[in-house]
C-alpha positions as CSV (number, residue, x, y, z in Angstrom):
1,M,-18.3,20.6,-19.2
2,S,-20.5,18.1,-17.3
3,I,-20.8,14.4,-18.2
4,D,-23.4,13.8,-20.8
5,L,-25.8,11.0,-19.6
6,S,-28.4,11.6,-22.3
7,R,-27.4,8.4,-24.1
8,L,-28.8,6.5,-21.2
9,N,-32.3,8.0,-21.5
10,D,-33.6,5.4,-23.9
11,T,-32.2,2.2,-22.3
12,S,-33.3,0.3,-19.2
13,K,-29.8,-1.0,-18.3
14,L,-26.2,0.2,-18.5
15,L,-24.0,-2.9,-19.0
16,F,-20.2,-3.2,-18.9
17,A,-18.0,-6.2,-19.6
18,V,-14.4,-5.2,-18.6
19,E,-11.7,-7.7,-19.4
20,L,-9.1,-8.1,-16.7
21,K,-5.8,-10.0,-16.5
22,P,-3.4,-11.2,-13.8
23,L,-1.0,-8.4,-12.9
24,Q,2.0,-10.7,-13.1
25,G,2.2,-14.2,-14.5
26,E,-0.8,-16.3,-15.4
27,R,-2.1,-17.7,-12.0
28,F,-4.8,-16.1,-9.8
29,Q,-6.7,-17.1,-6.7
30,P,-10.5,-16.9,-6.9
31,T,-12.9,-16.4,-4.0
32,G,-13.6,-19.5,-1.9
33,F,-16.8,-20.6,-0.2
34,P,-17.2,-22.7,2.9
35,S,-17.6,-26.4,2.3
36,L,-17.3,-25.7,-1.5
37,G,-14.0,-24.0,-2.3
38,A,-13.6,-22.4,-5.6
39,A,-16.9,-22.1,-7.6
40,T,-16.2,-23.8,-10.9
41,Y,-19.0,-24.7,-13.3
42,Q,-19.5,-26.0,-16.8
43,T,-20.7,-23.9,-19.7
44,A,-21.2,-24.7,-23.4
45,T,-17.6,-23.7,-24.1
46,G,-15.9,-25.4,-21.2
47,T,-15.1,-24.7,-17.5
48,S,-15.7,-21.3,-16.0
49,L,-15.1,-19.9,-12.5
50,L,-16.6,-17.3,-10.2
51,V,-13.7,-15.1,-9.3
52,E,-15.7,-12.6,-7.2
53,S,-19.4,-12.8,-6.3
54,P,-22.0,-10.0,-6.5
55,Q,-22.1,-9.9,-2.6
56,S,-18.4,-9.5,-2.3
57,M,-18.3,-6.9,-5.1
58,A,-21.0,-4.9,-3.4
59,N,-18.7,-4.7,-0.4
60,R,-15.7,-3.7,-2.5
61,L,-17.7,-1.0,-4.3
62,E,-18.8,0.5,-1.0
63,T,-15.2,0.4,0.3
64,V,-13.9,2.6,-2.5
65,C,-16.2,5.3,-1.2
66,W,-14.7,5.2,2.3
67,D,-11.5,7.0,3.6
68,A,-10.4,4.5,6.2
69,A,-7.7,6.8,7.6
70,A,-10.2,9.7,8.2
71,N,-13.2,7.4,8.9
72,T,-15.4,9.5,6.6
73,P,-16.5,9.1,3.0
74,V,-13.9,10.1,0.4
75,A,-13.7,13.8,-0.5
76,A,-15.7,13.3,-3.7
77,L,-18.6,12.0,-1.7
78,D,-18.7,14.7,1.0
79,G,-22.3,15.4,1.8
80,I,-23.6,11.9,0.8
81,S,-26.1,10.4,3.3
82,Y,-24.9,7.7,5.6
83,V,-25.1,6.6,9.2
84,C,-21.9,6.9,11.4
85,V,-21.7,4.6,14.4
86,N,-19.6,5.7,17.4
87,R,-18.8,3.8,20.6
88,Q,-18.0,6.0,23.6
89,G,-17.6,9.0,21.3
90,K,-15.1,7.2,18.9
91,F,-15.8,5.9,15.5
92,L,-16.8,2.3,15.3
93,T,-18.4,1.7,11.9
94,S,-20.8,3.1,9.3
95,S,-23.6,2.1,7.0
96,I,-21.2,2.5,4.1
97,I,-18.9,-0.3,5.3
98,E,-21.4,-2.4,7.1
99,A,-22.4,-5.6,5.2
100,H,-26.1,-5.0,5.6
101,R,-26.0,-1.2,5.5
102,L,-28.9,0.3,7.4
103,N,-29.9,-3.2,8.7
104,S,-26.5,-3.5,10.5
105,P,-27.0,-4.6,14.2
106,Y,-24.6,-1.8,15.2
107,I,-27.2,0.6,13.9
108,L,-30.5,-1.0,14.9
109,E,-29.7,-3.4,17.7
110,G,-28.0,-1.2,20.3
111,A,-29.6,-0.1,23.6
112,N,-29.8,3.5,22.3
113,K,-33.0,3.4,20.3
114,A,-33.0,7.0,19.2
115,F,-32.2,6.3,15.5
116,F,-34.4,3.2,15.4
117,G,-37.2,5.3,16.8
118,A,-36.6,8.0,14.2
119,L,-36.4,5.5,11.4
120,K,-39.6,3.8,12.6
121,A,-41.4,7.2,12.7
122,E,-40.3,7.9,9.1
123,L,-41.5,4.5,7.9
124,D,-44.7,4.1,10.0
125,V,-46.8,5.3,7.1
126,M,-46.2,1.8,5.5
127,A,-46.9,-0.2,8.7
128,Q,-50.1,-1.4,7.0
129,G,-51.1,-1.9,3.4
130,P,-48.8,-2.1,0.4
131,I,-45.3,-0.7,0.5
132,N,-45.1,2.7,-1.1
133,R,-41.8,2.4,-3.1
134,K,-41.4,6.1,-3.6
135,V,-41.7,6.8,0.2
136,L,-39.3,4.0,1.0
137,A,-36.8,5.3,-1.6
138,E,-37.1,8.8,-0.2
139,K,-36.3,7.6,3.3
140,L,-33.3,5.5,2.1
141,L,-32.0,8.5,0.2
142,K,-32.3,10.5,3.4
143,F,-30.3,8.1,5.6
144,D,-28.1,6.0,3.3
145,A,-28.0,6.7,-0.5
146,G,-25.9,3.7,-1.1
147,S,-28.8,1.4,-0.2
148,L,-30.6,2.6,-3.4
149,L,-27.7,1.1,-5.4
150,H,-26.7,-1.9,-3.4
151,G,-30.0,-2.8,-1.8
152,V,-31.2,-3.3,1.7
153,F,-33.5,-5.5,3.7
154,L,-34.9,-3.9,6.9
155,A,-35.7,-7.2,8.5
156,K,-37.5,-5.9,11.6
157,K,-41.0,-6.6,12.7
158,D,-41.4,-3.1,14.0
159,L,-40.4,-1.6,10.6
160,A,-43.5,-2.3,8.5
161,G,-43.5,-5.9,9.6
162,G,-40.1,-6.6,8.1
163,R,-41.3,-6.1,4.6
164,L,-39.0,-3.2,3.6
165,R,-36.5,-4.3,1.0
166,V,-34.9,-3.0,-2.1
167,A,-33.0,-5.2,-4.5
168,R,-29.6,-4.2,-6.0
169,A,-29.7,-1.7,-8.7
170,L,-26.0,-2.1,-9.3
171,S,-24.9,-5.7,-9.6
172,V,-21.2,-6.6,-10.4
173,F,-19.4,-9.9,-10.5
174,I,-16.1,-11.3,-12.0
175,E,-16.0,-14.5,-14.0
176,A,-13.2,-16.4,-15.7
177,D,-13.7,-18.6,-18.8
178,G,-11.5,-21.4,-20.0
179,V,-10.1,-22.1,-16.6
180,R,-7.5,-24.7,-15.7
181,T,-6.2,-25.6,-12.3
182,A,-2.6,-24.7,-11.3
183,V,-1.7,-27.0,-8.5
184,S,1.4,-26.3,-6.4
185,G,2.4,-26.7,-2.7
186,G,5.0,-26.1,-0.1
187,V,6.2,-26.9,3.4
188,K,6.0,-25.0,6.6
189,N,9.5,-25.7,7.8
190,D,10.5,-26.1,11.5
191,H,14.3,-25.9,11.4
192,V,14.5,-26.4,15.2
193,N,12.4,-29.6,15.5
194,P,11.2,-30.9,12.1
195,S,9.4,-33.9,13.6
196,G,7.7,-31.9,16.3
197,D,4.0,-32.1,17.2
198,T,2.2,-30.5,14.2
199,T,-1.1,-30.2,16.1
200,S,0.6,-27.7,18.3
201,G,2.3,-25.8,15.5
202,F,5.6,-27.5,15.6
203,G,7.3,-29.7,13.0
204,N,7.4,-29.6,9.2
205,V,4.0,-29.3,7.6
206,P,3.6,-30.0,3.9
207,F,0.6,-28.5,2.1
208,S,-1.0,-28.3,-1.3
209,R,-2.2,-25.2,-3.1
210,E,-4.7,-24.8,-5.9
211,E,-4.8,-21.7,-8.1
212,F,-6.1,-21.2,-11.6
213,T,-5.3,-19.9,-15.0
214,A,-7.9,-18.7,-17.5
215,D,-8.3,-17.8,-21.2
216,R,-10.4,-14.7,-20.1
217,I,-11.3,-12.9,-16.9
218,V,-14.2,-10.4,-17.1
219,M,-15.8,-8.0,-14.7
220,Y,-19.5,-7.7,-15.5
221,A,-21.5,-4.7,-14.3
222,N,-25.2,-4.2,-14.6
223,L,-26.8,-0.8,-13.5
224,D,-30.6,-1.1,-13.6
225,L,-31.6,2.3,-14.8
226,A,-35.3,1.3,-14.9
227,Q,-35.2,0.6,-11.2
228,I,-33.5,3.9,-10.5
229,R,-36.1,5.8,-12.5
230,G,-38.8,3.7,-10.8
231,Y,-37.9,5.2,-7.4
232,G,-39.7,8.3,-8.7
233,L,-37.3,10.7,-7.0
234,G,-36.8,13.1,-9.9
235,A,-34.0,13.9,-12.4
236,A,-31.5,15.3,-9.8
237,V,-31.6,12.1,-7.7
238,E,-31.4,9.9,-10.8
239,R,-28.3,11.7,-12.0
240,L,-26.8,11.5,-8.5
241,L,-27.3,7.7,-8.3
242,I,-26.0,7.1,-11.8
243,L,-22.9,9.2,-11.2
244,L,-22.4,7.4,-7.8
245,A,-22.5,4.0,-9.6
246,L,-20.1,5.2,-12.3
247,Y,-17.8,6.6,-9.6
248,K,-17.8,3.2,-7.8
249,L,-17.0,1.3,-11.0
250,R,-14.2,3.7,-12.1
251,A,-12.7,4.0,-8.7
252,F,-12.6,0.2,-8.3
253,L,-11.0,-0.3,-11.8
254,D,-8.5,2.4,-11.2
255,G,-7.6,1.1,-7.8
256,D,-5.3,-1.6,-6.5
257,L,-7.4,-4.6,-7.8
258,R,-5.7,-6.9,-5.3
259,L,-8.6,-9.0,-4.4
260,R,-6.7,-11.5,-2.4
261,T,-3.1,-12.4,-1.5
262,A,-2.6,-14.3,-4.8
263,C,-5.1,-12.4,-6.9
264,S,-3.8,-9.1,-8.2
265,L,-5.5,-8.1,-11.4
266,G,-5.2,-5.3,-13.9
267,V,-7.5,-3.8,-16.6
268,K,-6.6,-4.8,-20.1
269,D,-7.9,-1.6,-21.7
270,A,-8.4,1.5,-19.6
271,D,-10.8,2.9,-22.2
272,V,-13.8,1.1,-20.8
273,K,-16.9,1.2,-23.0
274,A,-20.4,-0.2,-22.3
275,T,-21.9,-3.1,-24.1
276,R,-25.3,-1.4,-23.7
277,P,-25.8,1.2,-24.9
278,Q,-22.9,0.5,-27.2
279,G,-20.2,3.1,-27.3
280,F,-21.0,4.8,-23.9
281,A,-17.6,5.3,-22.3
282,L,-17.0,5.1,-18.6
283,P,-15.8,8.6,-17.8
284,A,-12.4,9.4,-16.2
285,L,-12.4,9.4,-12.4
286,E,-11.6,13.1,-12.1
287,D,-14.5,14.0,-14.3
288,I,-16.9,11.9,-12.3
289,E,-15.7,13.4,-9.1
290,I,-16.4,16.9,-10.3
291,D,-19.9,16.1,-11.5
292,L,-20.6,14.0,-8.4
293,K,-19.9,16.9,-6.1
294,T,-22.3,19.0,-8.0
295,A,-25.0,16.3,-8.0
296,I,-24.6,15.8,-4.2
297,A,-25.0,19.5,-3.7
298,A,-28.2,19.5,-5.8
299,C,-29.7,16.9,-3.5
300,K,-28.3,18.2,-0.3
301,G,-31.7,19.0,1.2
302,Q,-32.8,15.4,0.7
303,M,-29.9,13.7,2.5
304,T,-28.5,13.8,6.0
305,V,-25.5,12.4,7.9
306,T,-26.7,10.7,11.1
307,T,-24.6,9.7,14.1
308,V,-25.6,6.7,16.3
309,E,-24.1,5.6,19.6
310,F,-23.5,1.9,20.1
311,N,-22.3,1.3,23.6
312,D,-23.3,-2.3,24.3
313,E,-22.7,-5.8,23.1
314,L,-24.6,-7.5,20.4
315,K,-27.9,-9.1,21.5
316,K,-28.0,-12.9,21.5
317,G,-30.7,-15.1,20.0
318,R,-32.4,-12.8,17.5
319,D,-35.7,-14.0,16.2
320,A,-35.0,-16.2,13.2
321,E,-37.8,-14.4,11.3
322,E,-35.9,-11.1,11.8
323,A,-32.5,-12.3,10.8
324,P,-31.6,-11.2,7.2
325,V,-30.8,-14.0,4.8
326,A,-27.4,-13.1,3.6
327,G,-26.6,-13.4,-0.1
328,T,-30.1,-13.9,-1.5
329,D,-31.9,-11.7,-4.0
330,D,-34.7,-11.1,-1.4
331,A,-32.5,-10.1,1.5
332,D,-29.8,-8.5,-0.6
333,G,-27.5,-8.9,2.4
334,E,-23.8,-8.8,1.6
335,V,-21.5,-11.4,3.1
336,K,-17.9,-10.7,3.7
337,E,-16.2,-13.5,1.7
């Protein structure tokens, strides 16, 4: 029996709030930001903390779709559209694992302009005048279905003047409430020469360490169903994108959840239910996999797997107006944190 998504027909968003906990002990290590460190902030109930940002979570949700050993999408996603990048005939990267997806320099900046030319030809209808969102969505579905969930900004003047962008339809982040610092430290010991030159790596080096404890850690997920319907691609594609989003969420929650060296988390309750619409349960991974394969097959004629050759070094000095602004809502570029 296929997964019943009819309960989502009358709502514009599918929302989850999944409570997590440290796998062992109470301490955990949040994401850190350059020149900032841990992102703590005050709320009406006390101190909260950003454990994992939407940008980082987008990367992680793409990663669960990728078989790193085989350098292909996981078996359940066989047939999904994406761009594979080779260097001298060997796998280099792909639009699924690239931070900016189709806007990756390995896809668009290489000396081999065959794919860039093909993409430009597909999008030239929007070179002037307003952006036709349906046409843009059709082309993104054709080349990289994940871009319709995680967003993309094709920041190239030759591609409709750099105006082609899609915001995230799936936004996920992890927050902790009621946080307190757990300060510790240690020493890097040099048993040969404890008083050696520490600037060269010798000698004993004491250090401090800051981790956190929390009353509550929650992963929040927001799937914008209205945006998915707004693509105008029909019921089969809508079902594909919803199932793909559910697959990403369930595969992530069922996975390792080791976000960093000192941040191994677990799900408090494996029976994950939505907060909107209330009672909608996140299906089991095996059930999603079965339906997802069927949904991919139903959209097979609208998607393709493209191979691009990248045999040169990255260009230097890209125009500032072409460079995507990572981590903003406009650019929707994902930064590896």
